[in-house]
N, C-alpha and C positions, 0 to 999 in steps of 0.2 A: 461514575461513569454514566453513559446515556441509557434509559430509561431500556430503547432498544440494544442497549446491549449487554447487558442484565442479563445472569441465567436463567431468567422467564419469558425473553422474549424470542419471539416464534423465530427460524431459518428467517423470513423473509421477511420482519423486524429487521433483522442486522444487517440482510444484503441492504434495506433503503438508507441502513443508514451509512453504510460504509460508498455509494453510491454517494448522498451528498456530501461526503468528504472532494469527493472529486466530482462532482455535477452539480454544485448548490444553485443552481441558475431554473433546475424543476423542480425547488422550491414547493411549498405548497404556507397556506395560513397554518394550517395545523403545526407544521415546520417553525413553524418563529414564532411557535404559541406553547412548540412544547416546554416544558419546568423544567427541561434540562439547559435547552436554550437563550428562556428565561433569566438563569445564575446566573450562565457561563456570563452573559450582560448585569447584569445589578451583579456580578464581582467585578467586573471593569471598572464599571461609571463608580463602583466603592475604594479601587485602590490606585483608578488614573483619574477621575472624573470624568472617564468617559460621554462625550454625547449621540447615542444611539439610536438612529431613528426606529420608530415602530416596525419600518422593514425593512430594517436591517439584517443582515446573516454573518453571522457568523459560526462557521462548522470545528466541529468537536476539536481536532487533531490541531487544529490553527495555533500558532507559534505567538501567541500578542505579549509585548514584553516593553508598552506606551510608556512614556513620560504623560504622552495626553492626547486621546483616540477621541478624531471625529469623523463619525458613519453617516451619510444623508441618506434619503428616502430609495430602498430595494440595490441600495452596495452593497457588497458582499465580499466575504473574507474568503477564500477554499479551502482545505486541510491540506495540511503540511507547508504551506504558509510561512515568514516570518518576518513579521510588522514589530519593529520597536524606534523607539525616537520620538519625533511629536511630529502626526500621520494629520492630515486632513484628509474626506472622501468626501467627495459631491456628491450629489445625485445622482442613482446608475450604472457610479464606478465599484468593479468589480478585478479582485484581486486574483490569479491562478496558483495551482498547485504548484507548490516547489519554487514559486517566487518571492524577492527580498525586498523588504519596500522598509529602510534604516536612517535615520537620523532628519532631519527636519525635510518634509516633504508634504505640500499640497496642489490637491488632485482641486482638479472644475471639476462639470458634470460631463459624466459621460466617459472617463475614460477606463479602459481595459488597460488590464498590463497580463501578458500571455505571461503561460508555467518557462520559467529560470530563468523571467530576468528581475534584471539587480540592479534596485533604485540605490541610488548611494544617496545623501545628504549628508555626507559629512564629509571627512580629509584630515588622514594620517599626517600629521607635521612631519619630516623627514632632511631637511634639508643642514645640519649639523649632523656631521661625518663623525663624529666624536661621540657620540650616542643614542646607546642601541633606540633603532625607532620607538619600540614601545612606550617608551619612557617620556617622548616627546609629545605627548595628546594631542589632541584631535583638536581641532578649526571645522565650524558648519558655517555656509552660506550658505545651504537650503535649495531646494528646486521646488519648480513651481510648472503644473500640468497644467494646460491650460484645456475647455471644455471641446469632447470632441476627438481623444486622442486616441490611437491604438500604437500598442505598444508592444512589437512583434516577440517572440520568440526566442529566449536568450540573450536580448540587450542587454546591453549595461549606461547604465546614464549615470554620471559624475556628477560633481556637486558642484551649485552654480548655476544649472543648465535653468535655460527655462526654455519650454518646449509650445508654442505657438497654440490658440485652436488651431482642432479638425487636422493638424501634423499626425503623418504613419511615419510610420518610427518602424523601420524592418527589421527581423531576423535578421539576429546575432550583431550587429549594431554597436560599437563602440561611439558614445553623446558623446560628449566632448567641448559641446560651444551649443551655442542659442539655437537654436531651432524657427525658421517666421510662422506663422500660421499658415494652413495649408498644403503646407511643403511634405514631398514622400523623401526623407533620407537613409539613408541606409552606406554599411561600409562601415572599414577601421583607417582611422577614425571618419565619421557618418559626413556626408556634404548632403544637400541637397541636391538632391537624382531628378525631380520637377514638382511643379503642383501641381495638386490634385484637379483633375476638372481641363484637364491638358494632356493634347501629347504624347508619347515619349521625347518628340522633339516638338517646339513647337511649328506652329505653321506658319511658312512668311520668311524664313531662315533662310531661306536654299539660295541664298546669290551671296549670305553672311556666310553660311559655311561653305559657297565653292571662293570666296575669295579669301576666307583664313586661307583654304587645301594652297591655295598656288602661291600665297606669300608665305605658310610654311616650307612650302616645297624648294620656291624658293632659294629662304633663305638658310636654309638644308643642305643644299647644293654649294652657296656661294659663301659663307661662314670662315674656310678653310681661305678664300682665296684676299675674303677681307680680311686679315688677324696678318695677313700675309703681307698688307699694304700696308704696315704700320710700326710691322717686327724691325728691327735693327740687331747688328751682333747682343745688345746687352741690354733693349731692352724694350721696351714699347712706346711708342710715343700717341700722340691725339692732337688735333688741336683744340689750342687754346680760347681763353674769349675772344682774344686780340686775333685769335686767326691765327697765332703762330703753333708749328709742327713742334712740341717738346714733350723730353719724357717725364714719364708717370707713374709715381705705385700705382697710382691710381685706374690706368690705362694696362697695366699686368689685370689688375685684378677682372677689369670689364674684360681682356681677352678667356682670362679662368671664366668667369658666369656666364662667356656667349657660347666660351663652346659646355658648358657645364652642363647648360640649358639644351641642347644634342645627345649631355650624356657622353660628353669626350672629355680629353685636355688639349687643351692648344699644340700643336702638331710641333715637336725638338722641343716641350717643357721636359725638363726633367725634376719631379715631380719632389722631390729629396735636397735637392740643390733650394728649390720655391719657395720648403716652408723654411729649409735655411736663411733666408733672404729673409721675408718677411717676416717672423718671428724675430728675428736679429734689430727689425723696424725698436719695440719697445724697445721704454725708456725708461732704466731701473726703478725710479726713484717716483711715475705714475704710473705704468703698465702702461699710456698711452702710443699711439701712431707718429711721431711726426714725422715727417720726410727727409730734416738732419735730424735723427737725436742727441744728436751733441751741439746743439743750437742754443736753447734754452730749456729750461727746466721747473720742478716744480710748479707753483698756481700758474708762471703766467703759458705756460703748457696747456693748460686745461683752458686757457684762453686765444691756443690755434686754431682757429675754424679743420684746417686741414690733419695736424693732429685726430680732433675727434672724429671726422667722418672720418680716417682709417677704421677707426674700434671700429664699424659697421662695413667696410669694402677692405680691409686685409681681413677682421676677421672673419666674417665672412668664406674667402676666395681661404684663408687656413683649411675651414670647414670640408670645404668641399675639395681637397686632396687630404682628407681627413684624419686631418688635424687641427691644434685649436692655438692660441696663446701661449705662448711658452710660460707666462706670468701670468698672477692675477691684477688685475685694472688694478691698481690701489686710490684713481686718484677720484671711485665714486664710492669708498669705505669709506663715509662719512658719518658722522653724529648725525640725528637728527637736527639739530638747531645747526650747525653749518648746510647740510644739504639745503636748508629750506633757506637763509642768507645765499647761496648759488642762485638756489631759481627765483628769489625774488629780488636778486641784480639781473638779471636778466631782458635788454629794449623789449616788453611784450606791450609797450605804447607804440613804437616806429618801426620793431625788424622783430616782428610777431614770426618772417623765416625760420629767419636766426637761435632765435629763443626754443622753437621748438625742434632746430637741428641738433640743439645742446642735448634740451631733454632726452632726444631719439639716439643720440651714443652714451649718456646714462641710462639708458632703460639698457639698451646695446652692451654696454659695459656688464651692470649688472645680470646678463642672463646668462656670457660667457662666464662670468667668477663662479653665480650658480650650476651652473655645465661642466665646466669642464675643475671645477677646487670646492663645491662642494660649501659655497660663503653664503651666506642668505643677502646677507647685506641687509641695508634701509630702501628696500622694494613696499613696507606699509609704508614708509614715513612720505617715498613718492606719490604713490597714489594715493595718501591722505592728503599731500596739497593737491595734486593734481586733482581732485576733487572738488577742494573747499575755491580753489581759486579758477574753478570751469564756469563761464559766463550763460546766464539761466536761461537767458533768453537767446544770444545766439550761439551756444552748444559751445561755442572756439573758447581758446584761451587769447589773450591781444584783441586789440582794436583795431576800426582800421584807418589808415588813410586819406589823409583830402586830396595825395594825387592817386593812390590804386586802389584806392577804398576794402572793398574785405580780399581785396589777392593775398597782399603780407599774411594774418589768422588760419585761412583761408589753406595757403602751401605751408604754412603753419605746421597745422594741426595733421594733414596725412605725417608729417614727421615725427608729429607726438607719440600721435598713436600709432602709430609703426611701430614706433621698439616699444614701445609701455602695453599700450590697451589688445594690439593687435597680439603683439609675439605673447605677454604670457597670458591671457586667452583670460582677460578682465574685461566686464560690459563697459558701456558707455556710459558717462552718467546721467545724457541730454542726448539723446540717438532725434533724437524727431525734430530737436530745435539746431541742432548741424547738420543734419544735412537739409534742414534748411535754408541755412547761409551757403553752405555750399552750394547748391542751384543759382541763390539769385548770386552767387560771386558769377556764374556759370552765362546765364543769361545779363549782365551786368555788363558781362567782358563779350556779350555776344557769340560764343562762345569759342572765341577765339580767335583774333583772326592775323596774319602775317607773323610775326618776330611773335607773337607772344604763341601764337599755334606753336609750341612746344614742348617739350618730353616732359619739366618739370608739372605745366599748368594743368598738364594733362591727366600724367599720373596725380598731381593732386585732387584732380576730378574726379579721378577714374576709383582709386581707394573709400576711399569714406563708404560711394553707396553701400561697396564690396564690403568692409568691415563692418555695418551699418546696417544689412539683412541676414547677419547674423542673429540677429535680435527683435528683425521686428521687419514686416514685407511692405512699415511707410516708405512710397511713394518709391515700387518696383518698378513698376514703370516707365517714370523720368530716367535712371538710371539703364536700362536697356533701352531706350531709345537714344543715352549719352555713348551711349557702349556698340549698337547698331552704329551708330554715325562713326566714331572714333577705326572702326573696321573696318569697315564700308572706304573709307577716305586710304590706308595706310597700301596696297597695292601700290594704288600713279606714288607715293612720296617715296617707293624702294626705288635707289637708285644698282641695275641689274653691279656687281661686282665691287660696287660700293658699300651699300648699305643704309643707312638715315642719315639724316642732317639732327641737330636735337633742336632746331625754327627751321618754318621754315624761311625756305630760302639761305638758308646756310648752307657747309661739305659738309657730306660726309662725314662721319667720325664713330671711333671704337664706343664713347658715353655713348653719345644718338641712337647708333643702332641697340646698345646694349639701354639703351632704358630703354626706346619706341617698343623692340624686342618688347620686355619687360609690360609695357602698357596696354601691347595687345593682348598679351597672354589676360590681363588682368581679366580686360575685355569680355573677351570667350569665357570664362568662368563665372563671370555674373552672367551671360547667358547660357550656361548649360556647355560651350563648343567647346570649352578648353582639349577637349579628344579629338578637339578636326585642329591645333594649329602645332604642327612638329616642334614649336619653339616650348620648354614652362620656366620661369623665372627661377633661379632656386638661389640668388645672387642676397641683395641687398636690396632690392626690391621687389622679393617673395612675396606670395604667399604666405602672412608666417600661417606655421601649425603648433598651437601652445601647446605649452603642456606641464609647465611648471609650479602655474597660478601662483599665489601670492605665502 
């Protein structure tokens, strides 16, 4: 019991003691040196080896149950706050009443954690549906909070997150992914709203906004007619690489994704029949989605590019129809050794795009297995292999070629990271290096011209900066310049009633329209202007909303 709360204490002393539970920033030297306060700090040093600066303050009713605790100069923990685990506070940090800081949490200097915020540096296992969650243990990636960060009231910060210097997290936000330096983030899940020191809308974006609005309005009005151009009585067709119009399952999925981007279904589409059709494509042995599932089986099927791509195309189309795969995708239910053999055998040296596309399908199959069937699968082994094999200099997987330079590895980087790091919310291993290589590839190809100005090359250029911006502000302005250029050119490339061609000089198609609408949505998102564009990518080229973790 504090001396101020003893029977002998005066009424004013008792009021002062209660006040310091909730307003510890008003403490003075006599409060810091009060025998009972010094006793609390001495007990923490004894029980958990706490390192507590002389000017740090811990209110009487703060609940401290740490394995280790560090507090810098002038930092304090208010009454009724709960602090447990391995917590490190720099100088001038504050944890307000009723806040909860748990697990492995490292704060820089000047971090303000408001009342009722929860900073949770651990996570319960839950992937095994046959075992109670409380028996599956916990894992801790840890939370790192930079200098001069304000975490608002009722925020929730989840394990594995890095919050950059100077960031502000709005009240009530749920932070599931990294927040860059100087960002103001809010919402559920939290996203960057703007940067500190900038206006709500960036100056100089008026023309970009106007073009986004005009293009979005055209696409919103014309998408049903565009789909009708490619619809037959039995299927959707589109132009293939040789310029011939053919039906394919992908084109049906493109039609579903285009309509869904405007919050609709394709006209005349029967959802239940379409779900039955798409689910019926699954190969019983592997769970993959070949165009003709009776053609090949087993190991040979996982070498079929269409069967692998349809994991994404068909899988996300089923999600947009409110369903999912009929059965688990057994092709990825492998031992760590079998998975490593598959990954190591991919053509990283000369066809890195193809190798990355296979990893995309593997990661997406693991996502579907976890979401719909509660199967954890070898996700940990997948990310461990990727971490070991990422090139620390380029930040990518695979090697440049004499003919195309870094084009194959950069394009493979998009596919690989889309289905793994983006989809599961895992930080990239070498974000600065990979961003440098993406920009180098863009410069080497002069921003892409002619037939190279196509949906793949530009999608593979704009998505990496958007993904990496979750971790760092590094070269953000360069990414914004690319995004602005994409949007400024898009309106002139749109053909009324026909949509987008996949590449400059080509003919509009379903594939080109879906992919370019997605590219423009990503570019708008990077500029914080996605609300000005009518289309929201929700299929294979969506901005992933991670939630499964490892």
